N, C-alpha and C positions, 0 to 999 in steps of 0.2 A: 506357389502351391506349397513348397516345403515350409516357407515362413508361416503360412496359414496353418499347416498341420502342427508345427511346432507351437504355435500360439494356442491351438486347441489342446494339445497335449498338456502344456503349461497350465491352462485354465482347468483342465480335468483334474490334474494332480493337486492343484490348489484347492479345488472344491472338495475333493476327497480328503485331503488333510483337515480342512475347515470343518467338515461334517463329522469326522472322527473325534475332533476336539470339541464338538458341540458348541462351536461359535459360529455365527452367521458369516457367510462368504460374501465377498464384494462381488458385484456383477462384473464379469470380465469385459474389458473395453475392447471393441473390435479394432482390428488393425487394418488400415486401409490397403487395398490391393491395387497395384498399378492399372490405370484405365487407358493408357496411351503411351506413345514414345516419350522418353524422358528428355530427349534432346533432338535438335535438328539433325546432328550427325547420325544419331541412332536411327531416326526416321529415314534419312536418305540411304544409309547403308543397307537397311532392311528392304527398302523399295528396289534399290538396284540389284540386291541378291535375288529377290523374288522374280524380277524380270529376266535376269540372266538364267535363272533356273528354268523359267518357262521357255526360253529360246532353246536351251540345251535339251530340255525334254521334247520339244517340237522337232528339233534336229535328230534326236534318236528315233523318233516315230518315222520321220522321212527316210532314215537309213534302214528301216525295216524292223525295228524293235517293237514287237507286238505288246510289250509290257509297258511301253512308254505312254504317258497319259497326261498331256499338257493341259488338259481341261481342269486338272486338280489345282492349277495356278490361277483359274479364272472365276469371277463371280459377276453377278449383275449383267449389265449391258455387254460386257466383254464376253462373257459366256454365251449370251443369246447371239451376238454377232458371229462368234466362232462356229456355233452350231449351224447358222445360216450358211456360212462359207462352206462347211463340210457337206451340207446338203446340196448345195449348188454344184460342188465337184462331183458328188456322187451322181446327180441327176444328169450332168453333162458327160458322165463317164470320163472324167479327168481326174489327175492326181498331181500332187507336187512332188518333186525329187530334189535332192541337193541339200544345201545347208544355208540358213539365215546366219548372218553375223552383225553383232552389235559394234558399230564403229565409234558410238558416242553415247553416254548416258549422262544427261544434265539435269539434275534436280533443280526444280523451280521454286516450289513452295511446299509448306507442310502445315498440318494441324496435329493435334495430339493422336489422330488415328488415320490420317490420309496424307499422301505425297502426290503432288503433280510434278511430272518430269517430262523432258523432251528426249526421245530416243531416235538416233539415227540408225536405221536398219539397212544394211547392204543386202540386196536381193540378187546380186549378180550371180551367186551360186545356186539360185533356185530356178528350176524349170518346171513348166506346166507341160504334162504329158497326157496322152490318151492312156486308158488302162492297159493297152497293149504295149506301151512304152515309147510311141512315136512322140517326138518333140512337137509341142503346140506353142512354145514360147515365141513371142514376137520380138523381132529386132527393133532397137531404137527405145525400148522401154527404159524408164528411169530406174537405175540400179541402186540409188540412194533415196531412202524414203524417210521423211521426218514425221514421227508420230507424237502426238501428245498423249501421255498415258497417265492414269490415276490409279493409284495402288492404295488399298484400304485394309485395315485390320491390324491390331497390335500383335496378338498372339500367333496368328497365322495370316500374314499379309497375303491379299489376293489382288490381281489386276481387275479393276471394275470398269474401265474404259480405255479405249485405244482409238484414236481418231487421226487419220491421215491428214497432215497439214499441207497447205498448198506451196509453202516455202520449202527450199531444198535444204539439205544438211550442210 
């Protein structure tokens, strides 16, 4: 954005000088702006940071922070799925408490604007409760869940899908 403003400023000054000297000004050549991740490392780092921020925001919400909004990190199918989960919890008069923990984030593939990764999410610290606070969590549930996630977007990466895999972490 700063480079674009600088280019516009330089073009404007050049045009003003050219007009005041009564010589025709050359048309400014546009400078390309980045349209995606510059490297695999940049893409993977942005994806991991986005997913970790989403889990942190979710944990803040579960801890009672009314200003936390994990939906800010979701787009597309991931957002639709989360809205369904929230509606299901509300309809069944249940809530989640505790903390999610990422035990592994393994980037798999990338394009200029999307990353696929596998996330091992530990649910052992999360409980399902009634709205009154009674525990409804079942014993014997899988604590470690493997998710296949896709994160898209260059300037503001967002989680666009999250699918539970049958394999374990």
